[in-house]
C-alpha positions in Angstrom: -25.5 1.4 -2.4 -22.0 0.1 -2.2 -19.6 -1.2 0.5 -15.9 -1.1 1.2 -13.9 -3.6 3.2 -10.5 -2.5 4.7 -8.1 -3.8 7.2 -5.1 -1.4 7.2 -4.6 2.4 7.3 -3.5 2.4 3.7 -6.6 0.6 2.7 -8.7 3.2 4.5 -6.7 5.9 2.6 -7.6 4.2 -0.7 -11.3 3.7 0.2 -11.5 7.4 0.9 -9.8 8.1 -2.4 -12.3 6.0 -4.3 -15.3 7.3 -2.4 -14.4 11.0 -3.0 -13.8 10.5 -6.7 -15.4 7.6 -8.6 -18.1 7.0 -6.1 -18.7 10.5 -4.8 -22.4 10.2 -5.7 -23.0 6.8 -4.2 -24.1 6.0 -0.7 -21.6 3.7 0.9 -20.9 1.6 4.0 -17.4 1.0 5.4 -16.3 -2.1 7.2 -13.2 -1.8 9.4 -11.7 -5.3 9.9 -9.5 -5.6 12.9 -8.2 -9.2 12.5 -4.6 -8.1 11.7 -4.4 -4.6 13.2 -6.7 -2.5 15.3 -7.9 0.2 12.9 -10.9 1.0 15.1 -9.1 4.2 16.2 -10.2 5.7 12.9 -13.9 5.1 13.4 -14.9 8.4 15.1 -12.9 10.6 12.6 -14.3 8.7 9.6 -17.8 9.1 11.0 -17.2 12.8 11.5 -16.3 13.1 7.8 -19.9 12.1 6.9 -18.7 10.3 3.8 -20.1 6.9 4.7 -23.7 6.1 5.6 -22.6 3.5 8.1 -19.3 2.4 9.5 -18.9 -1.0 11.2 -15.9 -2.2 13.3 -15.6 -5.9 12.7 -13.8 -8.0 15.3 -15.3 -11.3 14.2 -12.6 -12.9 12.1 -9.9 -15.3 13.3 -6.2 -14.7 12.7 -4.3 -16.2 11.0 -6.7 -16.6 8.1 -6.0 -20.3 7.3 -8.3 -23.0 6.0 -9.7 -24.1 9.3 -10.3 -20.6 10.6 -12.0 -19.7 7.4 -14.3 -22.7 7.6 -15.3 -21.7 11.1 -16.0 -18.1 9.9 -18.3 -19.4 7.2 -20.1 -21.9 9.5 -20.2 -19.8 12.7 -20.2 -16.2 11.5 -20.5 -13.7 14.3 -24.2 -13.1 14.9 -24.0 -9.3 15.0 -22.2 -9.2 11.7 -24.5 -11.8 10.2 -27.5 -9.7 11.3 -26.1 -6.6 9.6 -25.3 -8.4 6.4 -28.7 -10.1 6.2 -30.3 -6.7 5.8 -27.9 -5.2 3.3 -28.5 -4.8 -0.4 -25.4 -3.6 -2.2 -24.8 -3.4 -5.9 -21.0 -3.2 -5.5 -18.6 -4.6 -2.9 -15.0 -3.4 -2.9 -12.3 -5.4 -1.1 -8.6 -6.1 -1.2 -5.9 -8.4 0.2 -7.9 -10.0 3.0 -8.1 -13.3 1.3 -11.1 -15.6 1.8 -12.7 -13.1 4.2 -13.8 -11.4 0.9 -15.7 -14.6 0.1 -17.5 -14.6 3.5 -18.8 -11.1 2.8 -19.5 -11.8 -0.8 -21.4 -15.1 -0.1 -23.6 -13.5 2.5 -24.4 -10.4 0.4 -24.9 -12.3 -2.8 -28.0 -13.9 -1.3 -29.6 -10.5 -1.1 -28.5 -9.4 -4.6 -27.3 -12.1 -7.1 -26.2 -9.2 -9.4 -23.7 -8.0 -6.8 -20.3 -7.1 -8.4 -17.0 -7.4 -6.6 -14.0 -5.1 -7.3 -10.5 -5.5 -5.9 -8.8 -2.2 -5.1 -5.1 -1.1 -4.9 -3.3 -2.2 -1.8 0.3 -1.6 -2.9 2.7 -3.5 -5.2 0.9 -6.7 -4.7 -1.9 -5.9 -7.1 0.7 -5.1 -9.7 3.3 -7.9 -9.4 1.8 -10.7 -7.3 -1.1 -13.0 -8.2 -4.2 -12.3 -6.1 -4.9 -14.8 -3.3 -6.9 -17.8 -4.3 -8.5 -20.3 -2.0 -7.1 -23.8 -2.0 -9.0 -26.5 -4.0 -10.3 -28.0 -0.7 -11.5 -24.6 0.6 -13.2 -23.8 -2.7 -15.0 -27.2 -2.6 -16.1 -26.4 1.0 -17.3 -22.9 0.0 -19.4 -24.4 -2.8 -20.7 -27.3 -0.7 -22.3 -24.9 1.8 -23.8 -22.6 -1.0 -21.1 -20.0 -0.7 -19.4 -17.9 -3.5 -15.6 -17.7 -4.1 -14.8 -14.0 -4.3 -11.9 -14.7 -6.7 -14.3 -16.2 -9.3 -16.5 -13.1 -8.9 -14.0 -10.3 -9.5 -15.4 -7.8 -12.0 -12.2 -5.7 -12.1 -9.2 -4.1 -10.4 -9.0 -0.5 -9.3 -5.4 0.7 -9.3 -3.7 4.1 -9.3 -1.7 3.0 -12.4 -3.5 0.2 -14.3 -0.9 0.3 -17.1 1.7 -0.9 -14.6 -0.1 -4.1 -13.7 2.0 -7.1 -14.7 0.0 -9.9 -13.1 -3.7 -10.4 -12.7 -4.2 -9.1 -16.2 -7.1 -11.5 -16.7 -9.2 -8.9 -14.9 -10.2 -5.5 -16.3 -8.2 -2.6 -14.8 -9.7 0.7 -13.8 -7.9 3.9 -12.8 -8.2 5.5 -9.3 -7.8 9.2 -10.0 -4.7 10.8 -8.5 -5.3 12.1 -5.0 -5.7 15.9 -5.2 -4.1 18.4 -2.8 -7.6 19.7 -2.4 -8.3 16.6 -0.2 -5.4 17.4 2.1 -7.6 18.7 5.0 -9.9 15.6 4.7 -7.1 13.1 5.0 -5.4 15.1 7.7 -8.5 15.0 9.8 -9.1 11.3 9.3 -5.5 10.4 10.2 -5.1 13.0 12.9 -2.2 14.7 11.2 -0.6 17.3 13.4 2.5 18.6 11.6 4.6 15.3 11.5 5.8 16.1 7.9 7.6 19.3 9.1 10.6 17.2 10.0 11.3 16.6 6.3 11.1 20.3 5.4 14.9 20.8 5.5 15.8 17.3 4.4 16.3 17.0 0.6 17.3 13.3 0.6 15.3 10.6 2.3 16.7 7.1 2.6 13.9 4.6 3.0 14.9 1.6 5.0 13.8 -2.0 4.3 14.0 -4.8 6.8 15.4 -7.5 4.5 17.1 -9.5 7.2 14.2 -9.7 9.5 11.4 -10.1 7.0 13.0 -12.2 4.2 16.2 -13.5 5.8 18.3 -11.9 3.1 21.6 -10.6 4.3 21.5 -7.1 2.9 23.4 -4.3 4.7 21.4 -1.0 4.2 24.1 0.7 6.3 26.8 0.2 3.7 24.5 1.6 1.0 23.8 4.7 3.1 27.5 5.1 3.7 28.0 5.2 -0.1 25.4 7.9 -0.4 27.0 10.0 2.4 30.2 10.0 0.4 28.5 12.6 -1.8 25.5 14.0 0.1 26.0 16.3 3.1 24.7 14.5 6.1 22.7 17.5 7.2 20.6 17.1 4.0 19.7 13.5 4.4 17.5 11.6 6.8 16.9 7.9 7.4 13.3 6.7 7.6 13.4 3.4 9.4 11.1 0.5 8.5 8.3 0.1 11.1 9.5 -3.4 12.0 13.1 -2.2 12.7 13.9 -2.7 16.4 15.5 0.1 18.4 18.6 -2.0 19.2 19.2 -3.0 15.6 22.8 -2.2 14.6 22.5 -2.2 10.8 23.1 1.6 10.7 25.5 1.8 13.6 28.3 3.1 11.4 26.3 6.1 10.2 25.5 9.4 11.9 22.6 10.3 9.7 19.6 11.8 11.5 16.8 9.3 11.9 13.3 10.5 11.1 10.9 10.4 14.1 8.7 7.2 14.1 5.1 8.3 13.7 1.8 6.5 13.3 0.7 8.7 10.4 0.6 6.7 7.1 3.4 7.6 4.6 0.8 8.8 2.1 -0.5 11.4 4.5 3.1 12.6 5.2 3.7 12.9 1.5 0.4 14.9 1.1 1.9 17.5 3.5 5.4 17.7 1.9 6.7 19.9 -1.0 7.8 17.0 -3.2 9.3 18.9 -6.1 12.9 18.8 -4.9 12.7 15.7 -2.6 14.9 12.8 -3.4 13.7 9.3 -2.3 16.3 6.6 -2.2 15.9 2.9 -1.4 16.8 -0.6 -2.7 13.3 -1.2 -4.1 10.8 0.2 -1.7 7.5 1.2 -3.2 7.4 4.1 -0.8 9.8 5.8 -3.3 7.1 5.8 -6.0 4.0 6.5 -3.9 4.3 10.2 -4.8 3.9 9.4 -8.5 1.4 6.6 -8.3 -1.0 8.1 -5.7 -0.5 11.9 -6.2 1.0 12.1 -9.8 3.9 14.1 -8.4 7.5 13.5 -9.6 10.2 13.8 -6.9 13.6 12.4 -7.7 13.8 8.7 -7.2 16.9 6.5 -6.9 16.5 2.8 -6.7 19.6 0.7 -5.8 18.5 -2.9 -6.5 21.0 -3.2 -9.4 23.7 -2.7 -6.8 22.4 -5.4 -4.6 22.6 -8.8 -6.3 21.2 -10.6 -3.2 17.9 -8.7 -3.8 17.7 -9.8 -7.4 18.6 -13.4 -6.7 15.8 -13.6 -4.1 13.2 -13.5 -6.8 12.3 -16.7 -8.6 12.6 -14.8 -12.0 15.8 -13.1 -11.0 14.0 -9.8 -10.4 12.6 -9.6 -14.0 9.1 -8.7 -12.9 10.3 -6.2 -10.4 12.5 -4.5 -12.9 9.6 -4.3 -15.5 7.4 -2.8 -12.9 9.8 0.0 -11.9 10.6 0.6 -15.5 6.9 1.2 -16.2 6.8 3.7 -13.4 9.9 5.5 -14.7 8.4 5.6 -18.2 5.2 7.2 -16.7 7.2 10.2 -15.5 6.7 13.3 -17.6 10.4 13.8 -17.0 12.0 10.3 -16.7 15.4 11.9 -16.1 14.3 12.4 -12.5 14.1 8.6 -12.0 17.4 6.7 -11.6 18.4 3.0 -11.4 22.2 3.1 -11.3 24.1 0.0 -12.2 27.4 0.9 -10.5 28.5 2.8 -7.4 30.3 5.3 -9.6 27.1 5.9 -11.5 25.3 6.4 -8.2 27.9 8.9 -7.1 27.5 10.9 -10.4 23.7 10.8 -10.0 23.9 12.2 -6.5 26.3 14.9 -7.5 24.1 16.0 -10.4 20.9 16.1 -8.3 22.7 17.9 -5.4 23.6 20.7 -7.8 20.1 20.9 -9.3 18.3 21.1 -5.9 20.6 23.7 -4.3 
């Protein structure tokens, strides 16, 4: 038997993808962790899918997950969770970017099976470009002192949709999550309560994917000016703006544009994509990974235009001047069967020419 740990809707999506492909013949439990967001709303629909033997909603962990809270979680683990884990014998535990909480589960379950293997699974660009979270030296010492196990030292491998694109964390073996098939559309639609939200995009060829640089990273990047450049070539009726979830309604960054804004929905982006015809879609952003989800998760190849070369502030933010980011996106571009559908313009004139060329092709 195996077990999955997840804390976000996207992690649920990836657990289902793994369970229905590589682990379709394995009995599995699913743990829904609510310490950062309440994903308990998915419990009943996941249960109705009959994919998992047991599904547990875990409200036990403290947020934020700092050293002191983690120490408390180890020493005073919620009794109901502790009682569940005391009875479990898993051969594989799969977790992701929930930090040392992985170690709490692994330590508890290791006592029941010293051969327990831990695998880290895809949770976005982090697994490809950012070192996995390690506990501090002090916290590692504490974990050892109480007979616990550090999950990081127990990782058997990484599951990713595109292992060849992993630039960091290469000390761990990489394993491929098969591309999500359209045959699974109904399953994902049921789990995430899809009810036609992707219909809005049916008549929109170009989708500009917003990123909240100012709020999240304090980088003074004006998405509105970039969108204005795009609208010099693209008919406004053919383009929509998908706002970042953290964008506030009174934000004025796009006040100079009259582009129709896509409705805000709770459906994960991956589920929306699963319900779109992607062949002639054009996804545009500075460097949002939402642009490449179609290729990485579904192995479909819509047009992609990344604008980071036109935004020096974005490049300068990275300690390496954006080198790792550029290498990552180049690997994705090279993975396209037709790389000519993937653009990274270096000048605005080049951007305008690309947009004109694509507009003619998708008419």
